[in-house]
C-alpha positions as CSV (number, residue, x, y, z in Angstrom):
1,M,69.6,-29.9,-79.8
2,A,66.9,-31.8,-78.0
3,E,66.8,-29.1,-75.3
4,F,66.4,-26.4,-78.0
5,F,63.4,-28.1,-79.5
6,D,62.1,-29.3,-76.1
7,V,62.0,-32.9,-77.2
8,S,63.6,-36.1,-76.0
9,P,67.1,-36.8,-77.5
10,A,65.6,-40.0,-78.9
11,F,63.5,-37.9,-81.2
12,F,66.6,-37.2,-83.3
13,L,67.8,-40.8,-83.1
14,D,64.6,-42.5,-84.1
15,S,64.5,-42.7,-87.8
16,S,60.7,-43.0,-87.8
17,Q,60.5,-39.5,-86.3
18,S,63.4,-37.9,-88.1
19,S,63.0,-36.5,-91.5
20,A,65.4,-34.8,-93.9
21,D,63.8,-31.5,-92.9
22,V,64.6,-32.0,-89.2
23,Q,68.1,-33.0,-90.0
24,V,68.7,-29.9,-92.2
25,L,67.2,-27.6,-89.5
26,T,69.4,-29.2,-86.9
27,R,72.6,-28.7,-88.9
28,S,71.6,-25.1,-89.7
29,I,70.8,-24.2,-86.1
30,E,74.0,-25.7,-84.9
31,K,75.9,-23.2,-87.0
32,L,74.1,-20.2,-85.4
33,S,75.5,-18.1,-82.5
34,P,73.9,-18.6,-79.1
35,G,72.0,-15.4,-79.4
36,A,70.6,-16.4,-82.8
37,R,69.6,-19.7,-81.3
38,Q,67.7,-18.0,-78.5
39,G,66.0,-15.8,-81.0
40,I,64.9,-18.8,-83.1
41,A,63.7,-20.5,-79.9
42,A,61.6,-17.5,-79.0
43,I,60.1,-17.3,-82.5
44,I,59.2,-21.0,-82.4
45,Q,57.6,-20.7,-79.0
46,N,55.6,-17.7,-80.2
47,I,54.4,-19.6,-83.2
48,L,53.5,-22.6,-81.1
49,T,51.5,-20.4,-78.7
50,M,49.6,-18.8,-81.6
51,E,48.8,-22.1,-83.2
52,Q,47.6,-23.5,-79.9
53,A,45.4,-20.4,-79.3
54,A,44.0,-20.8,-82.8
55,Q,43.0,-24.4,-82.1
56,T,41.4,-23.5,-78.8
57,P,37.7,-22.8,-79.2
58,P,36.8,-19.3,-77.9
59,D,35.0,-18.8,-74.7
60,P,31.2,-18.1,-75.2
61,P,30.4,-14.4,-75.0
62,T,29.2,-13.2,-71.7
63,S,26.4,-10.8,-71.4
64,T,27.3,-7.4,-70.0
65,H,23.8,-6.0,-70.4
66,R,22.2,-5.2,-67.1
67,H,18.5,-5.0,-66.5
68,T,17.5,-2.0,-64.4
69,S,14.1,-1.5,-63.0
70,K,12.4,1.9,-62.6
């Protein structure tokens, strides 16, 4: 399970980090087929990527206007 969520196994053993939600999710995911687990992992990774992108400030716009002399 730790590999699936890319966390240390201690994450699930440390009561200060575990919550009822995590335990429910863990039990639910364990019941899924390997293909479904891979699908859930891909969904989670995509959401993490989108959230990280949303938190990253955008690059300042670059000027594409060229001055031409005549």
